[in-house]
C-alpha angles and dihedrals in degrees: 000000000000120000086223086073091054094103090062093043093048090053088063095040093049093049089062101027112026111014094264093288107109082073089070093064108061100069092044093050097045092046096052122116114283118253125257095266092056094044091053092048093048090206133133114269112252104163109115090218090065102032097044089223118138137037121318088253091052091050092048091051093047093050091047090051093050093047090050092048093083094238114172093203099119096191093055092042090055090048092047092052092044096049090047089051090054091049091049091050088051090061093043100259098132092158091055090046091052091052091052090051090049086055093047090053090048089055094047117010091183099062106108096196091062091058090046093053093045089050089055090052092047090048088053088053089048091241090139101165093054089045091054090049090055092047092050087054092047091051091048090053096043113014092173096065109104097196091063090061092044094055092043089053090051091051091050088050090051088053090051094248096131095167095059089041091057093050090056094042089054090050090053092052091046094051098038106030092164095053116103091203093072095052093043095051095041089050089053089050093050088051089053089049089050090238090138100170091056090046090052090050093054093047089047087056089052090051091047091054097039109022094163094062120090094211100081092048092049093049093048091044092059091050089054089051090053093058092036101246090143098170092058090043092053092049091053094047091047090052091048091053091050088054096041113019116221095003101173099223092047091049092052090046092052090046093051091049093049091049093050096044095045137004119342090245096050093093097042096103094053093045093047092052091048092052090048090053096041114017094195096049096106091054090049091051093049088056087063088064095258115139 
């Protein structure tokens, strides 16, 4: 596996492990200003730890070599620890990733992104109070960064504090009005709060801004299922499946709608195919509040 594909992999890892937010770090880290050594040399960066090019193993080895080199370039040390943390998280070593982020913070205790990334790891480990502490620190260092509020809102939601979660989700949307993440996550939160009209409005905004993606239609479709508007739900699931054929959640959604509108067995084929494609899909759907 190439490290260049890490953004895609981290999207999947983060969905399960860190609320989809470790994915926000790679581009920012790899695009940061080069360290003093590189500036003086005036040469093109070739180290895999700083270019992100190569396999995950190659990047891990390159970062380990740089960290062991004794460099006193703090900016590059922070990046090396952070990139290695991302690579470790990609292979499921969240404990190792957390240790690297501890080291990054020790090198530079005023780098907000390090606290943000460590908070994502702590959230994955369900250590919510420590994650919130890191996010409070990140916000204090960079109060303009919308993703810090988004992750903090997600952690509050994981703790069951939906009111504080909504305050932070609103802040994310306010600061990054063009970001789909804010509308998607706030829509999820409104669904959890059973404020279905507001959830529909946020997912409609996602669809308006990205009409060629199935995600917004699927999310809105499940909200329609929850308040039993089955015709609108079916329309959204049908649209999602035109955009992304055999998407498991949309297949289950269409199957559920068919079963509720007709005979209990009418949706069996769709649901069976979805389970074949994604064995955990029924459990995922139940977490949405659908029975």
